[in-house]
C-alpha positions in Angstrom: 2.0 10.3 30.1 5.5 10.5 28.6 5.5 6.9 27.4 2.0 7.4 25.8 3.2 10.4 23.8 6.4 8.6 22.7 4.3 5.6 21.6 2.0 7.8 19.8 4.9 9.1 17.8 5.9 5.5 16.9 2.3 5.0 15.8 2.5 8.0 13.4 5.6 6.6 11.9 3.9 3.2 11.4 1.0 5.0 9.8 3.2 6.9 7.4 4.7 3.6 6.1 1.3 1.9 5.9 -0.4 4.9 4.2 1.7 4.7 1.1 0.8 1.1 0.4 -2.9 1.6 1.4 -3.3 4.6 -0.9 -1.8 2.6 -3.8 -4.1 -0.4 -3.1 -7.3 1.6 -2.7 -6.5 3.8 -5.8 -6.1 0.6 -7.9 -9.3 -0.8 -6.5 -11.2 2.5 -7.2 -10.3 2.4 -10.9 -10.5 -1.3 -11.6 -13.1 -2.3 -9.0 -11.2 -5.5 -8.1 -9.3 -6.5 -5.0 -5.7 -7.2 -6.0 -4.2 -9.8 -3.5 -1.0 -9.8 -5.5 -0.3 -6.2 -4.3 1.7 -7.7 -1.4 4.0 -9.4 -3.8 4.7 -6.1 -5.6 5.8 -4.7 -2.2 8.1 -7.7 -1.8 9.5 -7.0 -5.3 10.2 -3.4 -4.4 12.0 -4.3 -1.3 14.3 -6.8 -3.1 14.9 -4.4 -6.0 16.2 -1.8 -3.6 18.4 -4.4 -1.9 19.9 -5.4 -5.2 20.4 -1.8 -6.4 22.2 -0.9 -3.2 24.3 -4.1 -3.2 27.1 -5.4 -5.4 27.9 -4.5 -8.1 25.7 -1.4 -8.3 26.1 0.1 -4.8 23.6 2.8 -5.3 22.8 5.1 -2.3 19.4 4.7 -0.7 17.6 7.5 -2.6 18.6 6.1 -5.9 17.8 2.6 -4.8 14.4 3.7 -3.8 13.7 5.4 -7.2 15.0 2.3 -9.1 12.9 0.0 -7.0 9.8 2.1 -7.5 10.2 2.3 -11.2 10.8 -1.4 -11.7 7.9 -2.3 -9.4 5.7 0.1 -11.5 6.7 -1.7 -14.7 6.0 -5.1 -13.1 2.6 -3.9 -12.0 1.8 -2.5 -15.4 2.8 -5.8 -17.1 0.8 -8.0 -14.8 -2.2 -5.6 -14.9 -2.2 -5.0 -18.6 -1.4 -8.5 -19.9 -2.8 -10.8 -17.2 -5.5 -9.1 -15.1 -7.2 -6.9 -17.7 -7.7 -9.6 -20.4 -9.1 -11.9 -17.8 -11.4 -9.3 -16.2 -12.8 -8.5 -19.6 -13.8 -12.1 -20.1 -14.8 -12.9 -16.5 -15.8 -9.7 -14.7 -17.5 -11.4 -11.8 -16.0 -10.6 -8.4 -15.3 -14.3 -7.4 -13.3 -15.0 -10.6 -11.4 -11.7 -10.2 -10.5 -12.6 -6.6 -9.3 -16.1 -7.6 -7.2 -14.6 -10.4 -5.4 -12.1 -8.2 -4.9 -14.6 -5.5 -3.4 -17.1 -8.0 -1.1 -14.3 -9.3 0.0 -13.7 -5.7 0.8 -17.4 -5.2 2.7 -17.5 -8.5 4.8 -14.4 -7.8 5.4 -15.5 -4.2 6.8 -18.8 -5.5 9.0 -17.0 -8.0 10.4 -14.7 -5.4 11.1 -17.7 -3.1 12.9 -19.5 -5.9 15.0 -16.5 -6.8 15.9 -15.1 -3.4 15.3 -18.0 -1.1 13.9 -18.0 2.4 16.8 -16.4 4.2 16.4 -13.0 5.8 18.0 -10.0 4.2 18.8 -6.5 5.7 18.2 -3.2 4.0 20.1 -0.6 6.1 21.8 2.6 5.2 22.9 3.5 8.7 20.4 6.1 9.7 20.3 5.1 13.4 21.0 8.5 15.0 18.2 9.3 17.5 16.4 12.7 17.4 14.0 14.0 19.9 11.3 16.8 19.6 9.6 17.3 22.9 8.2 13.9 24.0 8.7 12.3 20.6 11.7 10.2 19.6 12.7 9.1 16.1 15.8 7.8 14.3 17.0 9.4 11.1 15.7 6.4 9.2 12.2 6.8 10.7 12.2 10.5 9.8 13.1 9.4 6.3 10.0 7.2 6.2 7.8 10.1 7.1 9.4 12.4 4.6 9.1 9.8 1.8 5.6 8.9 2.7 4.6 12.6 2.8 6.1 13.2 -0.6 4.4 10.2 -2.1 1.0 11.1 -0.7 1.4 14.8 -1.8 2.2 13.5 -5.3 -1.0 11.4 -5.3 -3.0 14.4 -4.1 -1.7 16.6 -6.8 -2.3 13.9 -9.4 -5.9 13.5 -8.4 -6.7 17.2 -8.1 -4.5 18.9 -10.6 -4.3 16.6 -13.7 -6.7 15.3 -16.3 -5.5 11.8 -15.6 -6.4 12.2 -11.9 -9.9 13.6 -12.7 -10.4 10.7 -15.1 -9.4 8.2 -12.3 -11.8 9.8 -9.9 -14.6 9.7 -12.5 -14.0 6.0 -13.1 -14.0 5.3 -9.4 -17.4 7.0 -9.0 -19.2 5.7 -12.1 -17.3 3.8 -14.8 -20.3 3.6 -17.2 -20.8 7.3 -17.0 -17.1 7.9 -17.6 -17.3 5.7 -20.7 -20.4 7.6 -21.9 -18.5 10.9 -21.5 -15.8 9.6 -23.9 -13.0 9.2 -21.3 -10.0 7.0 -22.3 -10.7 4.1 -20.0 -8.0 1.7 -21.2 -5.2 4.3 -21.0 -6.3 5.4 -17.6 -6.4 1.8 -16.3 -3.0 1.1 -17.7 -1.5 4.2 -16.1 -3.2 3.2 -12.8 -1.4 -0.1 -12.8 1.8 1.8 -13.3 1.2 4.5 -10.7 0.0 2.1 -8.0 3.0 -0.1 -8.7 5.3 2.9 -8.1 3.6 3.3 -4.7 4.0 -0.4 -3.9 7.7 -0.1 -4.7 8.1 2.9 -2.4 6.1 1.1 0.3 8.3 -2.0 0.0 11.5 -0.1 0.4 10.4 1.9 3.5 8.7 -1.2 5.0 11.9 -3.3 4.6 14.0 -0.5 6.2 11.5 -0.2 9.1 11.6 -3.9 10.0 15.4 -4.1 9.4 15.4 -7.8 8.4 12.9 -9.3 5.9 12.4 -12.2 3.5 10.1 -12.9 0.6 7.1 -13.0 3.0 7.2 -9.3 3.8 4.5 -8.3 1.3 2.1 -11.2 1.9 2.0 -10.6 5.6 1.7 -6.9 5.2 -1.1 -6.9 2.7 -3.8 -7.7 5.3 -3.0 -4.5 7.2 -3.2 -2.6 3.8 -6.6 -4.0 3.1 -7.8 -3.2 6.6 -6.6 0.4 6.2 -8.4 0.7 2.9 -11.6 -0.8 4.3 -11.5 1.4 7.4 -11.2 4.6 5.3 -13.7 3.5 2.6 -12.5 1.2 -0.1 -11.6 3.1 -3.2 -11.1 6.4 -1.4 -7.4 7.4 -1.3 -7.9 10.0 1.5 -9.8 7.5 3.5 -6.9 5.1 3.2 -4.7 7.6 4.8 -7.1 8.0 7.8 -7.4 4.2 8.0 -3.6 3.9 8.1 -3.4 6.5 10.9 -6.0 4.6 12.9 -4.2 1.3 12.5 -0.7 2.7 13.1 -1.7 4.6 16.3 -4.1 2.0 17.6 -1.6 -0.9 17.2 1.2 1.0 19.0 -0.9 2.3 21.9 -2.5 -1.2 22.3 0.9 -2.5 23.1 0.8 -0.5 26.4 -2.5 -2.0 27.3 -2.7 -5.6 26.1 0.9 -6.3 25.1 2.6 -6.7 21.7 1.2 -10.2 21.1 -2.4 -9.1 21.3 -2.0 -5.6 19.8 -3.0 -6.8 16.2 -6.3 -8.1 17.7 -7.2 -4.6 18.7 -6.9 -3.3 15.1 -9.3 -5.9 13.8 -11.7 -5.3 16.7 -11.8 -1.7 15.7 -12.4 -2.8 12.1 -15.3 -5.0 13.1 -17.0 -2.3 15.2 -16.6 0.3 12.5 -18.0 -2.0 9.8 -21.0 -2.6 12.0 -21.5 1.1 12.6 -20.5 2.2 9.1 -20.2 -0.6 6.6 -18.8 1.6 3.8 -16.0 3.0 5.9 -15.3 6.4 7.2 -15.3 8.2 3.9 -17.8 5.8 2.3 -17.0 3.4 -0.5 -16.8 4.5 -4.2 -19.9 4.7 -6.2 -19.4 1.3 -7.7 -18.7 -0.6 -4.5 -20.0 -1.6 -1.1 -17.0 -2.9 0.9 -15.7 -5.7 -1.4 -18.8 -6.1 -3.5 -20.0 -4.5 -6.7 -23.0 -2.2 -6.5 
């Protein structure tokens, strides 16, 4: 029983890391109604920005490095969204063209990152290796930091969506874009700010993901994006709170599965859960947004 509870704690930590990225991804989808495969490259960018901010000649502490990485990733997301995706989506709004565009952007950014930083592995470590125990649960200082940062980011998103005019506009666009336009809401401004905000979340996710895996290269985002999409689909694509639940399911299930089927097959369990849930509830736990059914437009 002890090992199951300890593993459950590790699953919660994994879920916290995944939830930040999944919320950013699904929030972006809810407003724009398009799947952004380049989101993984934003995560990679955030990880390397923190690495550079903490290295020579800047030498910033981890908190400042995280803030710098998040801000720079937000700016990159805004630039790509505002000047690449939005003009193209306005001319070619069909789902297939949008998927091809974001996938092409992902390949381009991935090639740029490989050219700039190479294929060698890097390490983002600030020394938080002290082990703490609370009952049956065990976590290092770094892992506790992941949970605190994730909780702060998710609380910020919750307050944004529930307490601000921008958040209410984003929710209105996710539910019914045409009605939002008819009500006179500023669609362009909201979309631009969504690119920025979700980029900030991608930057935060990139930093804590890089710290969790200890060593990483320019493939960190592209390999991680499939879990992000899975979490978003599980919870209901376009639903931020659903993405959190999806992340918890994936994080806990993948860790507990190691005890049953081993580490090599544990990712299979996650996708088996996804398949069964999609059969039972195709729109996810919380249901997809009003304009979507899974990845399609309504």
